[in-house]
C-alpha positions as CSV (number, residue, x, y, z in Angstrom):
1,X,176.7,41.2,114.5
2,X,179.3,38.2,113.9
3,X,178.6,36.0,110.9
4,X,177.5,33.0,113.3
5,X,174.9,35.0,114.5
6,X,176.7,35.9,118.5
7,X,176.3,39.6,119.2
8,X,180.1,41.1,118.7
9,X,181.9,42.0,122.0
10,X,181.7,45.8,122.8
11,X,185.0,47.5,123.0
12,X,184.9,49.7,126.1
13,X,187.5,52.2,127.6
14,X,189.7,49.9,130.0
15,X,190.8,51.1,133.7
16,X,194.2,52.4,132.3
17,X,192.3,54.8,129.4
18,X,189.3,56.2,132.3
19,X,192.0,57.1,134.8
20,X,194.4,58.8,132.3
21,X,191.3,60.7,130.6
22,X,190.4,61.6,134.4
23,X,194.0,62.7,135.2
24,X,194.2,64.6,132.1
25,X,190.4,66.4,132.9
26,X,192.1,67.0,136.7
27,X,195.4,68.6,134.9
28,X,193.3,70.5,132.1
29,X,190.8,72.1,135.1
30,X,193.2,72.7,137.5
31,X,195.1,76.2,135.5
32,X,191.6,77.8,136.1
33,X,191.1,77.2,139.1
34,X,194.6,77.4,140.5
35,X,194.7,81.4,138.6
36,X,191.5,81.9,140.3
37,X,193.1,80.8,143.5
38,X,195.9,82.7,143.1
39,X,194.1,86.1,142.7
40,X,192.0,85.8,145.4
41,X,194.7,85.1,147.7
42,X,197.2,87.4,146.3
43,X,194.7,90.3,145.9
44,X,192.5,89.4,148.8
45,X,195.2,89.4,151.2
46,X,197.3,92.4,150.2
47,X,194.3,94.8,149.9
48,X,193.5,93.3,153.4
49,X,196.5,93.9,155.1
50,X,196.9,97.5,153.8
51,X,193.9,98.1,155.1
52,X,193.4,96.6,158.4
53,X,194.9,99.6,160.5
54,X,191.2,101.3,159.5
55,X,189.1,98.3,159.9
56,X,188.3,98.0,156.6
57,X,190.7,95.3,156.0
58,X,189.2,92.7,158.3
59,X,185.8,92.3,156.3
60,X,187.9,91.8,153.3
61,X,190.7,89.5,154.8
62,X,187.1,87.2,156.2
63,X,186.2,87.7,152.5
64,X,189.1,86.6,151.3
65,X,189.5,83.0,153.6
66,X,185.7,82.3,153.1
67,X,186.6,82.2,149.3
68,X,190.0,80.1,149.7
69,X,188.3,78.3,151.9
70,X,185.6,77.4,149.0
71,X,188.1,77.2,146.4
72,X,190.0,74.8,148.7
73,X,186.8,72.2,149.1
74,X,186.3,72.5,145.0
75,X,190.4,71.2,145.3
76,X,189.8,68.3,147.5
77,X,187.0,67.0,146.0
78,X,188.4,66.8,142.4
79,X,192.0,65.7,144.1
80,X,189.6,62.8,145.5
81,X,188.0,62.3,142.0
82,X,191.4,61.9,140.1
83,X,193.1,59.8,142.3
84,X,189.8,57.4,143.1
85,X,191.1,58.0,147.0
86,X,189.8,59.7,150.2
87,X,191.9,62.7,151.1
88,X,193.3,62.5,154.6
89,X,190.3,64.7,156.8
90,X,190.8,68.5,157.5
91,X,189.6,70.6,160.3
92,X,188.2,74.2,160.7
93,X,187.8,75.8,163.8
94,X,184.1,76.2,164.1
95,X,182.8,80.1,164.0
96,X,182.0,81.5,167.5
97,X,179.7,84.6,167.5
98,X,179.0,87.0,164.3
99,X,181.0,90.6,163.0
100,X,184.1,91.5,164.4
101,X,184.6,88.3,166.5
102,X,183.6,85.9,164.0
103,X,186.0,87.7,161.2
104,X,188.8,87.7,164.3
105,X,188.2,83.9,164.9
106,X,188.4,82.9,160.9
107,X,191.1,84.9,160.5
108,X,192.7,82.6,163.8
109,X,192.0,79.5,162.2
110,X,195.4,77.7,161.2
111,X,193.2,75.5,158.1
112,X,192.6,78.7,156.9
113,X,196.0,80.3,156.8
114,X,197.1,76.8,155.0
115,X,194.0,77.1,152.5
116,X,195.8,80.4,151.6
117,X,199.4,79.3,151.0
118,X,198.3,76.7,149.2
119,X,196.5,78.9,146.5
120,X,199.4,80.9,146.3
121,X,202.0,77.8,146.2
122,X,199.7,75.5,144.0
123,X,199.8,78.5,141.1
124,X,203.4,77.3,140.0
125,X,203.1,73.7,140.4
126,X,199.2,73.1,139.1
127,X,200.7,75.5,135.6
128,X,203.3,73.0,135.7
129,X,201.2,70.3,135.8
130,X,199.2,71.5,133.3
131,X,201.9,72.6,130.6
132,X,203.7,69.2,131.1
133,X,200.7,66.9,130.6
134,X,199.0,68.4,127.9
135,X,202.4,68.9,126.1
136,X,203.1,65.6,126.7
137,X,199.4,64.1,125.6
138,X,199.2,66.4,122.4
139,X,202.5,66.2,121.1
140,X,202.3,62.3,121.3
141,X,199.0,62.5,119.6
142,X,200.0,64.8,117.2
143,X,203.3,62.9,116.2
144,X,201.4,59.4,115.9
145,X,199.6,60.7,113.1
146,X,202.3,62.6,111.6
147,X,202.1,61.2,108.2
148,X,198.6,62.7,107.9
149,X,199.6,66.4,108.1
150,X,203.6,66.5,107.4
151,X,202.5,67.3,103.7
152,X,200.8,70.5,104.9
153,X,204.4,71.7,106.6
154,X,206.2,74.3,104.8
155,X,209.3,72.8,103.1
156,X,212.6,75.0,103.3
157,X,216.5,73.6,103.1
158,X,215.4,70.9,106.1
159,X,212.9,67.9,104.9
160,X,212.0,67.4,108.8
161,X,213.4,66.9,112.3
162,X,216.0,64.1,111.3
163,X,217.7,66.3,108.6
164,X,217.9,68.8,111.4
165,X,219.3,65.8,113.6
166,X,221.7,64.4,111.5
167,X,221.9,65.9,108.2
168,X,220.3,63.0,106.5
169,X,217.6,65.0,104.2
170,X,215.0,61.7,103.8
171,X,211.2,62.4,103.9
172,X,210.4,58.6,104.4
173,X,212.5,58.3,107.3
174,X,211.1,61.7,109.0
175,X,207.7,60.5,109.0
176,X,209.0,57.0,110.5
177,X,210.8,58.6,113.2
178,X,208.3,61.2,114.4
179,X,205.6,58.4,113.9
180,X,208.1,56.6,116.5
181,X,208.3,59.5,118.8
182,X,204.6,60.0,119.1
183,X,204.3,56.3,120.0
184,X,206.8,56.6,122.7
185,X,205.1,59.8,124.4
186,X,201.4,58.2,123.8
187,X,203.0,54.6,125.6
188,X,204.3,56.5,128.3
189,X,201.3,59.1,128.6
190,X,199.9,57.5,131.7
191,X,203.0,57.3,133.9
192,X,203.3,61.2,132.9
193,X,200.1,61.9,134.1
194,X,199.8,59.4,136.9
195,X,203.5,61.6,137.8
196,X,201.8,64.6,137.6
197,X,198.4,63.9,139.4
198,X,200.6,62.9,142.7
199,X,202.5,65.9,142.5
200,X,199.4,67.6,142.4
201,X,197.8,65.7,144.9
202,X,200.1,65.6,147.2
203,X,200.4,69.0,147.6
204,X,196.8,69.0,148.3
205,X,197.3,66.3,150.8
206,X,200.5,68.1,152.5
207,X,198.2,71.7,152.9
208,X,195.0,70.9,152.4
209,X,194.5,68.2,154.9
210,X,195.8,67.9,159.0
211,X,195.2,64.8,160.2
212,X,196.2,65.9,163.4
213,X,193.9,68.7,164.2
214,X,191.1,66.5,162.9
215,X,191.5,63.5,165.2
216,X,191.9,66.4,167.7
217,X,188.7,67.9,167.2
218,X,187.0,64.9,166.7
219,X,188.0,63.6,170.2
220,X,187.2,67.1,171.5
221,X,183.3,66.5,170.0
222,X,183.0,62.9,171.5
223,X,184.2,64.2,174.7
224,X,181.8,67.1,174.9
225,X,179.5,64.6,173.4
226,X,179.5,62.3,176.6
227,X,179.5,65.1,179.1
228,X,176.3,66.4,177.3
229,X,174.8,62.9,177.3
230,X,175.9,62.6,180.9
231,X,174.3,66.3,181.6
232,X,171.0,64.8,179.7
233,X,170.8,62.3,181.7
234,X,171.3,63.5,185.0
235,X,168.5,66.2,183.8
236,X,166.5,63.6,183.0
237,X,166.6,61.6,185.9
238,X,166.3,64.4,188.1
239,X,163.1,65.5,186.2
240,X,161.9,62.0,186.5
241,X,162.4,61.8,190.4
242,X,160.4,65.2,190.7
243,X,157.5,64.3,188.6
244,X,157.2,60.9,190.7
245,X,157.8,62.5,193.8
246,X,155.1,65.0,193.4
247,X,151.9,63.1,191.6
248,X,152.5,58.9,192.1
249,X,154.1,58.9,195.3
250,X,151.7,61.3,196.9
251,X,148.8,59.8,195.5
252,X,150.5,56.3,197.1
253,X,151.0,57.8,200.5
254,X,147.1,59.3,200.4
255,X,146.4,55.5,199.1
256,X,148.2,54.0,202.2
257,X,146.6,57.2,204.2
258,X,142.3,56.1,203.0
259,X,143.5,51.8,203.3
260,X,145.0,52.4,206.8
261,X,141.6,54.5,207.8
262,X,139.6,52.2,205.8
263,X,141.2,49.3,207.8
264,X,140.4,51.1,211.3
265,X,136.3,51.7,210.1
266,X,135.4,47.9,208.8
267,X,135.1,46.0,211.9
268,X,133.1,48.6,213.9
269,X,131.4,51.1,211.1
270,X,131.9,49.1,207.4
271,X,129.5,52.1,206.0
272,X,132.0,54.7,206.6
273,X,134.7,52.7,205.6
274,X,132.9,52.3,201.9
275,X,133.6,56.1,201.0
276,X,137.4,55.7,202.1
277,X,137.4,52.5,199.7
278,X,135.8,54.2,197.0
279,X,138.5,57.0,197.1
280,X,141.5,54.5,197.5
281,X,140.2,53.4,193.9
282,X,140.4,56.9,192.7
283,X,144.0,57.4,193.8
284,X,145.2,54.0,192.3
285,X,143.5,54.9,189.1
286,X,145.1,58.3,188.5
287,X,148.4,56.9,190.2
288,X,148.4,54.2,187.6
289,X,147.6,57.3,184.7
290,X,150.2,59.6,185.6
291,X,153.0,56.8,185.6
292,X,151.7,55.2,182.4
293,X,152.5,59.3,181.2
294,X,155.6,59.2,183.0
295,X,156.7,56.4,181.0
296,X,155.1,57.7,178.0
297,X,158.0,60.4,178.1
298,X,160.6,57.9,178.9
299,X,160.3,55.3,176.0
300,X,156.7,54.2,175.2
301,X,156.1,50.8,174.6
302,X,154.6,51.4,171.3
303,X,157.8,53.2,169.8
304,X,159.5,49.8,170.4
305,X,156.5,47.9,169.2
306,X,155.2,49.6,166.1
307,X,157.9,51.9,165.6
308,X,158.9,55.7,165.3
309,X,155.5,56.4,162.9
310,X,152.9,54.9,165.3
311,X,155.1,56.8,168.3
312,X,155.2,60.2,167.0
313,X,151.0,59.8,165.7
314,X,150.2,58.9,169.5
315,X,151.9,62.0,171.0
316,X,150.0,64.0,168.5
317,X,147.1,62.7,169.2
318,X,147.6,63.8,173.0
319,X,149.0,66.8,171.9
320,X,146.4,69.8,173.2
321,X,147.3,71.9,169.8
322,X,146.5,70.0,166.3
323,X,149.2,68.4,164.3
324,X,150.1,67.3,161.6
325,X,152.6,63.8,161.2
326,X,154.4,62.9,158.1
327,X,157.3,60.4,158.3
328,X,159.0,59.9,155.1
329,X,161.0,56.4,156.6
330,X,162.2,53.8,154.2
331,X,159.6,51.1,154.0
332,X,160.6,47.9,156.4
333,X,163.5,49.8,157.7
334,X,164.0,51.2,161.1
335,X,166.6,53.7,162.4
336,X,168.5,52.3,165.5
337,X,167.1,52.6,168.8
338,X,169.2,55.4,170.0
339,X,167.7,57.4,166.8
340,X,164.1,56.4,167.6
341,X,164.3,57.4,170.9
342,X,166.3,60.6,170.4
343,X,163.6,61.4,167.2
344,X,160.5,60.8,169.8
345,X,162.7,63.0,172.9
346,X,162.7,65.5,169.8
347,X,159.1,65.6,168.7
348,X,157.8,65.6,172.1
349,X,159.5,68.0,173.8
350,X,159.0,70.2,170.7
351,X,155.7,69.6,171.0
352,X,155.6,70.2,174.7
353,X,157.3,73.9,174.3
354,X,154.5,74.5,171.2
355,X,151.4,74.1,173.9
356,X,153.2,75.6,176.7
357,X,154.5,78.4,175.4
358,X,153.8,79.4,171.4
359,X,150.4,80.2,171.3
360,X,150.2,78.0,168.0
361,X,146.7,77.1,166.3
362,X,148.7,74.2,164.5
363,X,151.8,72.1,164.0
364,X,153.6,69.8,162.0
365,X,155.6,67.6,162.5
366,X,158.0,66.3,159.1
367,X,161.2,63.4,159.7
368,X,162.6,61.9,156.9
369,X,166.1,60.5,156.3
370,X,168.8,63.2,154.4
371,X,171.9,61.9,153.7
372,X,173.3,60.1,156.3
373,X,171.0,62.0,158.6
374,X,167.2,61.5,160.3
375,X,166.1,65.1,159.9
376,X,163.4,66.0,162.4
377,X,161.4,69.3,161.9
378,X,158.5,70.7,164.3
379,X,157.0,73.7,162.7
380,X,154.6,75.7,164.6
381,X,152.6,79.1,163.6
382,X,152.8,80.4,166.7
383,X,154.2,83.8,168.5
384,X,157.8,82.7,167.7
385,X,160.8,84.4,169.5
386,X,162.4,80.8,170.6
387,X,165.7,80.4,171.2
388,X,167.7,77.5,172.9
389,X,169.4,80.1,175.6
390,X,166.2,80.6,176.8
391,X,165.4,77.5,177.9
392,X,162.2,75.9,177.6
393,X,163.8,72.7,177.0
394,X,165.1,74.0,173.8
395,X,168.9,74.2,175.5
396,X,167.8,70.5,176.5
397,X,167.3,69.4,173.1
398,X,170.9,70.8,172.5
399,X,172.1,68.3,175.0
400,X,170.4,65.1,174.2
401,X,171.5,65.9,170.3
402,X,175.1,66.2,171.5
403,X,175.3,62.9,173.1
404,X,174.7,61.3,169.6
405,X,176.6,64.0,167.5
406,X,173.4,65.0,166.6
407,X,172.6,69.3,166.3
408,X,169.8,71.5,166.8
409,X,168.9,74.8,164.8
410,X,166.1,77.0,166.1
411,X,164.6,79.2,163.6
412,X,162.0,81.1,165.4
413,X,161.7,85.0,164.6
414,X,159.0,87.5,166.4
415,X,155.8,86.5,165.3
416,X,156.7,83.2,164.1
417,X,156.4,80.6,162.4
418,X,159.3,78.4,164.6
419,X,160.8,75.5,162.7
420,X,163.3,73.6,165.0
421,X,165.0,71.2,163.4
422,X,167.1,68.1,164.2
423,X,169.6,66.3,162.6
424,X,170.2,62.7,164.1
425,X,173.0,60.5,162.3
426,X,171.2,57.8,161.4
427,X,174.0,55.2,162.5
428,X,172.8,51.6,162.7
429,X,170.4,52.0,160.1
430,X,171.4,48.8,158.8
431,X,171.5,47.0,161.8
432,X,167.9,47.6,162.7
């Protein structure tokens, strides 16, 4: 407190001090990371290449690339933290297949080779940045407080640095000169650290990122999602058309025939027309029920009016298998309409598969946001063995999710349980 009772200002490190601290931390931690990455890259690559003729080298090389990729991820995060700016995007080819095919796919990934090259080339660069940065900062601090510890130095014929450089034997002049050098080093430390960080970050930006490949992959992903969306929409329309043709349309044809027959008999035999009118009313009610069921499969009114939780509760109530539903959306917030419709479709399709194929006695539905995605998880205690390649609606789920850039994971060992998990990007949550 000051004398007037006003709280004294709290002195906090400025932005420059924080940047220097982050930069020095980045340079210091870069040395052990560089040593580890260099050893993994050189030893793993040498061992893999030398034994590839007997096939042992393939898993060794695949493991080397995998470790180099993890270390490259660490370097990217460290670089972004030190510079305060995100790096350009990078892209790894999606892994296709398992075993030898998966290993060969990893060996053919250009970004994996760039990670390996960065581990080798980055070792001398990160070592030099560590040495220069640490030596500059430590020497500056030590020289600035030289007056506090110079007495402990052993004295010979020379009294200090000034005596060595100029031949003037003056202890006071030596202290003053060394302190001045230390202040100059400390004053220039932010610029030196910033330059060293820029050198190391530039190497990471040049080898650990690939904007062109990332944009090309993004374009292909969007094109695939558009094709999947068109295919899913076409399949939905075909199914809707089939359901309408096989259900309500047939009942409406029967209704028309009954009404025509009743119309012909009203004049001459009204009593015989009465059963036909009653049958027409039955056909009308059943056609309306089927139309309501079809509309619920597309987008029920309760979804638009009351939200995803109420719509899923209604879908669970209609299921022939007991279903527990838990929706963990933030209070007062709703996802975008496309997200809600996709989540509803995933749950209803998964519950339909549970009722038709699983032999389950109970199912659970869990919906909650996780990071940038809405995670929809449907679990049942059935016989298991489900797989998207087998159909049963799961392949349609994958296409529907691809249209909104989501993804599907099915874990269903023989004997159960089956867990169907969908990740739906929460784009538009703040605009709902």
